[in-house]
C-alpha positions in Angstrom: -16.3 18.1 24.6 -13.9 15.9 22.6 -12.1 17.4 19.6 -10.3 15.2 17.1 -8.5 15.9 13.9 -8.3 13.4 11.1 -6.4 13.2 7.8 -5.5 10.8 5.0 -2.0 11.0 3.6 -0.1 9.3 0.7 -1.7 7.2 -2.0 -5.4 6.6 -1.8 -6.9 3.2 -1.4 -10.4 1.7 -1.2 -11.1 1.6 2.5 -10.0 5.0 3.8 -13.6 6.3 4.1 -14.7 3.1 5.8 -11.9 3.5 8.4 -12.7 7.1 9.1 -16.4 6.1 9.5 -15.4 3.5 12.0 -13.4 6.0 14.1 -16.2 8.7 14.1 -19.1 6.3 14.7 -17.1 4.6 17.5 -16.6 8.0 19.2 -20.0 9.5 18.5 -21.8 6.4 19.9 -20.0 6.9 23.2 -19.8 10.7 23.6 -22.4 13.3 24.1 -20.2 16.1 22.5 -17.8 15.5 19.7 -16.1 17.8 17.1 -14.3 16.3 14.2 -12.0 18.4 12.0 -11.0 17.0 8.7 -7.7 18.3 7.2 -7.8 18.4 3.5 -5.3 16.7 1.2 -3.2 15.0 3.9 -0.4 16.8 5.8 -0.7 19.7 3.4 -4.0 20.6 5.1 -2.5 20.3 8.5 0.5 22.5 7.4 -1.5 25.3 5.8 -4.6 25.2 7.9 -6.9 23.8 5.3 -9.6 22.1 7.3 -13.4 21.9 7.9 -15.6 20.9 10.7 -17.3 17.6 9.7 -20.7 16.5 10.7 -22.4 13.0 11.0 -23.8 13.4 7.5 -20.2 13.4 6.1 -19.7 9.9 7.4 -23.1 8.5 6.3 -23.1 6.2 3.2 -19.3 6.1 2.9 -18.6 2.5 4.0 -18.6 1.4 0.4 -17.1 4.5 -1.2 -13.5 4.2 -2.4 -10.9 7.0 -2.3 -11.1 9.6 0.5 -13.6 12.3 1.2 -10.8 14.4 2.6 -8.4 14.2 -0.4 -4.8 13.1 0.0 -1.3 14.1 -1.1 2.3 12.9 -0.8 4.5 14.9 1.6 7.8 13.1 1.7 9.1 12.6 5.3 12.6 13.7 4.4 11.2 17.1 3.4 9.2 17.7 6.6 12.1 19.5 8.3 12.9 21.5 5.2 11.1 24.9 5.1 8.7 25.4 2.1 9.3 27.9 -0.7 8.2 30.8 1.6 10.4 29.7 4.5 7.5 28.2 6.5 8.6 25.7 9.2 6.2 22.8 8.3 6.5 21.0 11.6 5.9 24.1 13.6 2.9 25.0 11.4 1.3 21.6 12.0 1.7 21.9 15.7 0.2 25.4 15.7 -2.9 24.3 13.8 -3.3 21.3 16.1 -3.2 23.6 19.2 -5.3 26.3 17.5 -8.2 23.9 17.2 -7.5 22.6 20.7 -7.5 19.0 19.5 -7.4 16.1 21.9 -6.0 13.8 19.3 -5.0 13.6 15.6 -5.9 10.4 13.8 -3.7 9.8 10.8 -4.4 7.3 8.1 -1.6 6.3 5.8 1.4 4.1 4.9 5.1 4.0 5.8 6.0 7.6 4.9 2.8 8.9 6.6 3.7 6.8 9.7 7.1 8.3 10.0 5.7 11.9 10.1 3.0 10.7 12.5 5.8 9.5 14.8 7.6 12.8 14.4 4.5 14.6 15.5 4.3 12.3 18.5 7.9 13.1 19.4 6.9 16.8 19.2 4.3 16.2 21.9 1.0 15.8 19.9 -1.5 13.1 20.7 -1.4 10.8 17.7 -3.2 7.6 16.6 -2.0 6.0 13.3 -4.1 3.6 11.2 -2.2 1.4 8.7 -3.3 2.0 5.1 -1.6 0.6 2.0 -2.3 -1.8 -0.8 1.3 -3.1 -0.3 0.6 -4.6 3.1 4.2 -3.7 4.0 3.7 -1.9 7.4 5.7 -3.5 10.2 3.8 -4.6 13.3 0.5 -5.5 11.7 -0.6 -8.7 9.9 -2.8 -6.8 7.5 -3.3 -3.2 6.2 -6.6 -2.0 5.0 -6.7 -1.6 1.2 -4.6 -4.7 0.6 -7.3 -7.3 -0.1 -9.3 -4.9 -2.3 -6.2 -4.4 -4.4 -5.6 -8.2 -4.5 -9.1 -8.7 -5.8 -8.5 -6.2 -8.7 -5.1 -7.5 -9.5 -6.3 -11.1 -9.5 -9.2 -10.2 -11.7 -6.7 -8.7 -14.2 -4.7 -11.9 -14.2 -8.0 -14.0 -14.6 -8.9 -11.9 -17.7 -5.5 -12.3 -19.2 -5.6 -16.1 -18.9 -8.4 -16.5 -21.5 -6.7 -14.4 -24.1 -3.2 -15.9 -23.4 -4.6 -19.4 -23.9 -6.4 -18.4 -27.1 -3.3 -17.0 -28.7 -0.5 -19.1 -27.2 1.5 -16.2 -25.9 3.4 -15.1 -22.9 1.6 -12.4 -21.0 3.2 -10.2 -18.4 0.9 -8.5 -15.8 2.6 -5.8 -13.9 1.3 -5.4 -10.4 1.9 -2.4 -8.1 4.7 -2.7 -5.4 8.0 -0.8 -5.7 9.8 -2.2 -2.7 7.6 -5.1 -1.4 5.9 -7.9 -3.3 3.0 -9.0 -1.1 0.4 -7.8 -3.6 2.0 -9.5 -6.5 2.5 -12.7 -4.5 -1.1 -13.0 -3.4 -2.6 -11.9 -6.7 -0.2 -14.2 -8.6 -1.1 -17.2 -6.6 -4.9 -16.4 -6.6 -4.8 -15.7 -10.4 -2.9 -18.9 -11.2 0.2 -17.1 -12.6 3.0 -19.5 -13.7 5.8 -17.1 -12.9 5.9 -14.6 -10.1 8.7 -12.0 -9.8 9.1 -10.0 -6.7 11.4 -7.1 -5.5 12.8 -9.3 -2.7 13.8 -12.2 -4.9 16.1 -11.0 -7.8 15.2 -13.0 -11.0 17.5 -14.7 -13.4 16.3 -14.2 -17.0 17.5 -17.6 -18.1 15.6 -19.3 -15.4 12.5 -17.3 -16.3 12.9 -18.5 -19.9 13.6 -22.1 -18.7 10.2 -22.0 -16.9 8.5 -20.8 -20.0 10.1 -23.5 -22.1 9.1 -26.2 -19.6 5.5 -25.2 -20.0 5.8 -25.4 -23.8 7.3 -28.9 -23.6 4.4 -29.9 -21.4 2.0 -28.8 -24.1 0.9 -25.6 -22.4 1.1 -23.0 -25.1 0.9 -19.9 -22.9 2.5 -18.5 -19.8 1.3 -15.8 -17.4 3.9 -13.9 -15.5 2.9 -11.7 -12.6 5.7 -9.1 -12.0 5.9 -6.5 -9.3 6.8 -3.0 -10.6 9.8 -3.1 -8.3 11.1 -6.5 -9.4 14.7 -6.6 -10.2 17.0 -8.9 -12.1 20.0 -10.6 -10.4 22.3 -8.6 -12.7 20.8 -5.3 -11.6 20.8 -6.4 -8.0 24.5 -7.0 -8.2 25.1 -3.4 -9.4 26.2 -0.6 -7.1 23.5 1.8 -6.1 25.1 4.5 -8.1 25.2 2.5 -11.3 21.7 1.2 -10.8 20.4 4.7 -10.3 22.1 5.8 -13.5 20.5 3.0 -15.4 17.1 3.8 -14.1 17.5 7.5 -14.9 18.2 6.6 -18.5 14.6 5.3 -18.7 15.2 3.0 -21.6 12.0 1.1 -20.6 8.8 2.5 -19.2 8.8 -0.2 -16.5 10.3 -3.5 -15.6 7.6 -5.4 -17.6 8.9 -3.9 -20.8 12.5 -4.7 -20.0 11.5 -8.3 -19.2 9.4 -8.6 -22.4 12.4 -7.5 -24.5 14.7 -9.9 -22.7 12.3 -12.9 -23.3 11.9 -11.9 -27.0 15.6 -11.5 -27.6 16.6 -14.8 -25.8 13.8 -17.1 -26.9 11.9 -15.4 -29.8 8.7 -15.8 -27.8 5.9 -13.3 -28.5 5.1 -11.3 -25.4 2.2 -9.0 -24.4 2.1 -6.6 -21.4 -0.8 -5.6 -19.3 -0.5 -2.9 -16.6 -3.6 -2.6 -14.4 -2.0 0.5 -12.8 -4.1 2.7 -10.6 -7.2 0.5 -11.0 -5.7 -1.5 -8.2 -6.2 1.4 -5.8 -9.7 2.3 -7.1 -13.3 1.2 -6.7 -15.2 0.1 -3.7 -13.5 -1.7 -0.8 -14.1 -5.5 -0.7 -16.1 -7.0 2.1 -13.0 -8.1 4.0 -11.6 -4.5 4.0 -14.9 -3.1 5.1 -14.8 -5.3 8.2 -11.1 -4.8 8.8 -11.3 -1.0 8.4 -14.3 -0.8 10.7 -12.5 -2.8 13.4 -9.4 -0.7 13.1 -11.5 2.5 13.3 -13.4 1.3 16.3 -10.2 0.2 18.1 -8.8 3.7 17.4 -11.9 5.3 18.9 -11.5 3.1 22.0 -7.9 4.3 22.5 -9.1 7.9 22.2 -11.8 7.4 24.7 -9.2 5.9 27.1 -6.8 8.7 26.3 -4.2 6.3 25.1 -2.1 8.0 22.4 1.1 7.4 20.5 0.0 4.1 19.0 -0.7 2.4 15.7 -3.7 0.2 15.7 -2.7 -3.2 14.3 -4.2 -6.6 13.5 -2.2 -9.4 15.1 -3.4 -13.0 15.0 -6.9 -11.8 14.1 -7.2 -9.3 17.0 -6.8 -5.6 17.1 -3.8 -4.5 19.1 -2.2 -1.2 20.0 1.5 -1.0 18.9 3.8 1.9 20.0 4.6 4.1 17.0 8.2 4.3 17.9 8.6 0.5 17.6 7.3 0.3 14.0 8.0 3.7 12.4 10.4 3.4 9.5 10.3 -0.4 9.2 9.1 -2.3 6.2 7.5 -5.7 6.3 9.2 -7.5 3.4 8.5 -10.8 1.7 11.1 -13.3 2.9 12.4 -15.8 0.3 12.0 -18.4 3.0 8.3 -17.4 3.7 6.1 -20.4 3.9 3.8 -19.0 1.2 6.8 -18.8 -1.2 7.7 -22.4 -0.5 4.2 -23.6 -1.0 4.0 -21.7 -4.3 7.2 -23.4 -5.4 5.7 -26.8 -4.6 2.8 -25.9 -6.9 5.4 -25.4 -9.7 5.4 -21.6 -9.7 8.7 -20.1 -10.7 10.2 -17.1 -8.9 13.0 -16.8 -11.4 15.6 -17.7 -8.7 
């Protein structure tokens, strides 16, 4: 009898269900006896013992279903060693529930914060497999995370739709894409959607250069400009501030988000009419795209293979198109950032796309 636990933690995305399906089908097709325990609402379920025994029917028909059948929640890594309001030791509680169910392995689907807790549990002696989920594609050690391309499709569609109305009214449109620290989603969607200006967290923008790019298009007879901006994009002025001063500015909340600050700056400096579109959580919703269905299935099956071989303590990655096991301790806590020198950035600049730098 093989017993595994499974949970989804952090923000949801489109291919969580497809990935869990890949794990369970990969195991059930090769084992005579298998028990799968699903922990509800992420680490919260593992901490407080909220779980249920899943059957094959739970994984039937979910390849195309977005979200997660187990629910999810955000449990900050920095709070994992802090007792809850009742004094409960969260790490010890997770270990006790793992051992109570006599699990052979715990499969954890999630992003960077989730991964750090997964590595903590590995250090505590639990058998862990991590599967890289995030629409940000910012997990170190894997070329691709599941959920990314589905989000790119949605963000690109938003930019596509904006193009027609921007052209009709000769306006500047700002489309704010998800991504607090890393700009892969905005970069890909911006290029795919034909954005004229792309602003990323990793490349501080100069407002005068943004306006210069807008003016250049106007001189060329192009009456509209589409700007794709990551929600974590930052101006060069803000980037030069101390962390303390920047934190104070953000706490003042003069603007709902960076798109509104940028719009006001453009209006004040150039008098150009600006409109803002924020696709928001639609980027994490809906069905997974075909690419993500294949990717998540491959990652799930690779995880099942590791479990069958009793190889634990790994993240399953995609490297050069192939699945690969990567030791959790080598990748935990690292972010895969967009480099200003990245080939894709340079190619976009050759197209005439401005990054405001």
